[in-house]
N, C-alpha and C positions, 0 to 999 in steps of 0.2 A: 543355257546359253548366256554368256556373260554380257554380250553387247546387245541385248534385246532393245534397250532404249535407243541406241544408235540406229538399229534396224527400223524401229517404228518411226523415228524421226525422218529417216531417209524415205520411207514409204509415204509418209505424210507430205514431205516436200515434193516428191515426184507427182503425187496426186494433185497437190495444189498448183504446181506448174502446169499440169495437163488441163485442169479445169479452168484456171485463170487464162491460160493461153487460148482455150476454145472460146471463152467469153469475150476476150478483147480483140480477137482476130476474126476473119471471115470463115475460118475452118470449123467444120463440125467436130463433135467429140471423136468420131471415128478417124477423121483425117488428122486431128491433133494428136491422137494416140500414136500415129506413125511419126509425127514430128517431136514427140515428147523427149525421146533420148537426145536429139539434137538441141532442143530447148534447154534441157538440163545441163548439157555440156557448155553451151553458150553462156548461160547464167553463172555456172561455176567458174568459167574462165574470166568472165567479167568481174565477179567477186574477187577472184585471186589478183587480178590486175589492180583493182581498187585497193585491196589490202596491202599490196606491195607498195603502191604510191603513198599510202598513208604512212606506212613504216618508214619510207625514205624521207618524207617531209618531216615526220616527228624526229627522226635521227638528225636531220640537218638543223632543225630548230634547237635540239638539245646541244649539238656541237657549237652552234652560234652563241647560245646562252653561256656555255662553259668558257668560250674565248673572251666574252665580255667581262666575266667575273674574275 
């Protein structure tokens, strides 16, 4: 299997989200196991939006710097 590292990373990320989610919320491990797929999607979407805005801001700063030079 070529992508064993990616698979292990994804499993570790899901387990971390599940365990941390159960620790910081009022939900038990069993309840959080039901919400884990939703939590993974929400965190993934949040990370995607943050990365998009970082890219936009960096591009705008780069263009502004090029116009001044």
